[in-house]
N, C-alpha and C positions, 0 to 999 in steps of 0.2 A: 955470271959465267954459266954457260950451258953445257951440259953433258947428256948423253943418251945411252941407255942401257936396255936393249930389247924394247918392250912396250912401255917402259918407265923412263920419262925424260926428267932430268934433274937440273935445278937452277940454283945457284948460290948468289945471294945478294945481301945487302945490309938491312933493307926493310921491304917487306911484302905486304901490300895493301889489298885486302879482299873487298871488292866493290868499287865500281867505276862511276859512282854517282857524284854529286857535288862535293861531298866531304872527301871521298877517296881521291878524286882527280885533283882537287886543290892541294891536298897534302902531298900527293905524288909530285905535282909541279913544284911546290915550295922546297921539298927535300932535294929534288934533282937540281934545282936552281942553286942550292947551297953546296952541291957537289956530292951528295949522298947517292949511292947506288940504290935504286928503288924499282920495284916491280909492282904494277897495278893489274889485278885480275878482274875482268868483267865477264859475267856469265853470258850476257847476250852478244849477238854478233855485231851489233851497232848500238848507237844511242837513241835510235828512232822509236821512242815510246811516248804516246800521247797521254795527256791528263796527268802529268807529273807536276811538281812544284815549279811554276813558271815565273814567279816573282823574284826579281833581283832588287833587293832593298838598298837604300843609300849607304848603309854600313858595308855591304859587299862591294858596291861600286867604288867606295873609298879605298878598299883593299886593292881592287883592280887598278885604280889610279896609282897607288903606292908602288905597284909592280911595273908601272910604265906602260900599261896595256889599254888604258881607258879609251883613247881616241879610236883605236882599231875596234875595240869592243862595241862602241856606240855606232859603228858603221853597220853592224848586223841589224837585220829587221827587228824592230821592237816598238812598243808604245810607251810613252812617258806620262805618268800621272802624278800631279802635285797634291791634289785633294781627293778625298773619297767621300761620296755622297751615299745616303741611305734613304730609301722610300719606305716609310712605316705608316701603316694605315692609309690615310688619304693625304699625307703630307711628306714633303721631301726636306732633308736636312743635310748640310755639309757637316761632317763629323770628324774628319781627320785632315790635318794640314801639315805637309812636309816642307813647305817653302821656306821656313825659318830655321831649318837645320844648319849646323855649321859644317856640313860635309860638302865635298866638291859638287856632288849631284844632289839636288833637293827634290828628288822624285823617285818613285818606284818605276823600274823598267820591267814591262811585261815582255818576256822573250821565251820562245820554246826551249825547254830544258836541253833538248838535243843540240841546239845551236850553242848554248852556254858550254856544255861539256865538250863539244867538238872544238870550240875555241880554246879552251884550257888544254886539251890534248894536243892540238896543233902547236901551241907555244911550248908545251912541255917537251915535245919530241925534238926540239932544237938543242936539248941538252943530252949528251951521250950517255949520261947515267940514268936516264928515264927509259923505262920499258913498260909497254902496255900489251897485255894479252887479252884479246877478245875471245868469246866462245870458251871461256875457261872459268869454271865454277869451283870455288873453295868447298871442300867436302869434309876434310878431316885434319885436325891439328896433329902435329908431331911433337910429342912431349917427352922430355928426358929429365928424370928426377924432379918432377913437378914444375919444370921450366919449359915453356913453349919455345921450340927451336925451329919451327917451320910449319908447313902445311902440305897436304895433298889435294890436288884439284883434278877435276875431270875436264878433258879436252876432247875434240873430235878424233884425235889420234891416239887417245889412251890416257894415261895418268901423268900428271906433272907433279913432281916432288920438289918443293922449294925449301931450301935451308937458309935461315936468315937470323939476324940479331933481334929483330922485332917483327911480329905479325900485328897488323892493325885491322880490326874488324870495322869496316865501313859499309857493310852489306845489308843495311836497312833494318826495318822494324821486325822482320822475320829472320834475323841474322843467324846463319849457321855457325859463325865463329863464336858468338856469345853463348849459343847453346852448347857447342863443343867444349867451351871453356868452363861450363857449369857455373856461370856467374848468376847470382840471385837477382830476380827482377821484381820490382815493386809495381804492381798493377794499380793504376789510379782511376781507370774506368772512363767511359764516355757514353752519354745517352743517345748517341746519334751515329749515323753513317751518311755518306754523301754519294749521290748519283751524278756523274759527270757526263756532259754531252755537248754537242755543238749546235748552235742555232744561228742562222744567217742574220746579218745586220743590214738594215736598210737606211738610206740617207735621211729619211724623215723620222727616225726613231728618237725617243726622248734623249736628253743629255746624259752625261756620264753618271750613272747610278750604279754603284758597286753592289749594294745589298738591298733586297726587297723582302719585307716581312708583312704578312697580313693573312687573316683568316686561317691561322694555324700553319701557314706555309712560310718557308725560308728559302730564298733563292739568291745565290751569288752570281753576278754577271760580270765577267771580265771582258772588256772590250779588246778584241784582237784585230781590229781594223775592219775586215769584211765579215767577221762573225763574232759571236759571243761564246766564250767558254763558260758554260753554265754549270753550277753546282747546286743541285736540289737536295736539301737536307731532309733526311727521313729518320724515324725512330730507329734506335739500335736493333739490328737484326730484322728489319721490316721489309727487306727487299722481296722475299718470297711472297709475302702477302700482297705487295704491289704487283708482282708478276701475275698472281692469280686474278687480280682485278682487271688486268688487261691494259694495253697501251693507251686506249682512249681515256681511261681513268687517269693515267699518268699525265697525258696531254692536258686534261682539265685541271689537274692539281697544279701543274707548272703555270698554266695560263692564269690561274687565280692569283698567283703572286705577281705576274707580269702580263696583264691583259693585252698589251700591244703586240705581243708575239704569238697570240692565239692562232693567227692564220698561217704560222710557220711550224706548228706542232707536227704536221705530217712529215717534216724532215726527219723526225725520229720514227722511222717506219718499221723497225724491228728491234729486238732487245740487244742485238749486237751493236747498236748505236749508243747504248747506255753502259757506262763503265762504273763499277761499284768500288768506292773507297771505304774499306772497313776502318773506321776511326779507332785508333788506339792511343792511349796516353799512359806511358810507363817510364820508368828509368831504372838503371842498375844501381844496386847499393854500392857496388865497387866496380869501376870501369876497367880494371886492369888485373893482371896477375903476372908473375915473372915472365917476361918475353912477349907479353900481349897487351894491347890497348884497344878499347872500343870507343868510337866517336860517332857523332851524328845520331841518326835514328837507331843504330845498333846500341847506343848507350842510353838514348832517351827518345822514345817516340812521342811526337808532339801532335796536338789537335790541329786541324787546318785553320782554326780561328786566328785571324791576323796574317795568315800565310807566312809565318816566320820560321817554319821548320827547316827549310833549305838554308836560310841565312844563319840560323843557329848552328847548323851542321858545318857551314863554312867557317864560322867563328871558331868552332872546335878545331878545325883543320889548321887554321892560322896559329892558334895558341899552341897546338901540337908541333907545328913546324918550327915555331920560335924556340920551343923548349928542347926539341929532339935533335935538331940539326947538328949541334956541336958534339953531343955525346955519341951519336951514331957515327959521325965522321971520325971521331977519336976512339971508337970501339970501347967506350967506357959507360955504356948505358946501364942504368940501375932502375929498380922499381921506384926509387925516390923521384926520378924524373917523370915517371908515369903518374905517380900520386900527385905531383905538382900540377899536372894538366887537369886532373879531376878537381883538385881544389880550386883552380882558377875558373873552370867552366861550370861547376855544379851549382853555384849560387845563381847565376843567370838562368840556368835551366829550371831550378826550383821556382824562382819568381815568376817566370813566364808560364810555367805549367799551372801555378796557383791561380794566375789571372785567367787562363784559359778555362780551368775547371769551374771557376766562379761564373764566367759567362755561360758555359755549357749548362750548368745546373740552375742558375737563376734567370737566364734569359731564354736560351735555345729550347731547353726542356719545357719551360712554361709555354712558349709559343706553340711547340709541336702538339701539346695536349689541349690546345684551344681551337675552336672553330669560329671564333668571334672576330669582328673587325678589331684590329689592334690599335690601341691608343699608345702614342709614343711615350716611352718612359721619361721620367724627369731628367735623367742624365742626358738623354738624346736631345731633349728640348734645350738644356743648358748649352750643350755643344753647338747646337744650331744657332743659338742666340749670341753667345760670347765667343768671338773668333780666337781670343787668347787661349781659351780652354782647349781648342782643337790642336794646339801645339803639344799637349801632353800625350795623347795617343799617337800623334805624329812622331814624337821622340821615341816612345816605347816600341812602336812598330818599325820605324825607319832606322833608328840608331841602335836600339836595344839596350839591354843591361850589360855594362862592361864590354863595349865594342873593342875588338882586337885590331891590331895594326901589324903589318908585315915588317918585322924587324930584322929577319935573317937576310944577310947580304948575299948577293950573287957571288958564287965562288969564282975567284980569279982564274982558276984552271978551266972553268967551263963557261966563261963569259962569251956571249955571242959576238 
C-alpha cells in the first residue's frame, strides 16, 4: 500500500527485498506466487549489466521446471554445455560431465543475466502481490527496539520509506543492508582477481575449452556463440600494476594462455573494454536479526571458481521462499524461521567455500606464481582418463550440495 507525504513516499508491505539480482528476484517471485505482498528494490534503472554471473546450472533449471516455466525459459537465447574441457600445458582434457545428472536438464545454460532477471520479473509481475521498484537503492534500516521494521531508500523523486514484517538483504557482496544491520563478517580471503572482457569467436577456432592454464596464466573462455566471455585471472590487487605495463602487455599475457586469439587482441583497444572483478570469499556468522535476513552474496560472497555463486544464491532464495511463505502470509514470522533458513543453507555454503579456497590456494595461486610450462596435475589426468570420475565435479557443480526444490504452492487467490 502506497502513501505520499511531501518528499517522503511510504509503502507498507509484508516483505521488502533489497536487491534485484538472482536471489532477490527469485525470492520475490516465489513469495508473490504464494500470495505474499512483496516489494523488490533494485538500485539500477534496468538489468542490463555485463560480466555478471551468466551460468544457469542444472539445479536452477530444475527449479524453473518445477515452477512450470522451463519451456519458455529455454526459448531465450542461450548456449548449452554438457561437458567442460581444460587445456593445461600442451594437453587438453575433459574434466566435468553433467550428462548423467538426474535433473531434467543435464547441461549448464549460458545466458546473459539480464535475460534471466527479466524473465523472472516478467513472470512475477503476473501476480498482483509483486511490486518491483527500479532506480531505488536501500540506504538505511528502520529499527524499533532492536527489531528491523523497514528501510529507507533513495529514489529519483526523493525518499521511499518502506514498513514491512521482514527486510531481506539480497544486495550483493557490498551489501548496505548487512552493513546497516551490523552483522559480523568472516573474511576467508582470495589470492586473485579477474579481468573480464569480450573476444570475438571465429568458425575455425578450437573446440569447447572452458579453462586454459599455462606459463603462469589462467584464462576462462565462455562460448557465447559469436564471442567469448573471457576471464583473465590476475594476482589479488594486481590490476594497477597491469595498467602500468600497458595494454600490449595485457594482450601478450592473454595470448600466452590462448595463442589462437592473438590476432584478436586489438579488440581490447582501451581499458574501458576491461572489467575488474574483485574476488571476495566471506560469510556472515549470523545471517539474520529480528525482522531481517540476508541471502546470496549478502550472506556469503563466493569465489568465481565453478561459477556456482549465482546458483547458490538462488538455492538460498528457494529455501527462504519455502520457509517464509506461510509465516509471512499468516503474520506470525519469528526469528526461528530465519534461523531455520541459515541452518539449511550454511552447510552447503561452507562446503563449497572450502572447496573453492582449496583450489584457489593449491592450484590458482601456484599457477600465478609460475612462469613455466604447466604440467597437468594428477587429478586432471585422472579426470581425463576415467570418464566415471568426471561425474563427481559434474554433480558438485551442476547439482550442488543439498539442492533445493520449490515446495511452496501457487496461492489459489493469485493463480493466473
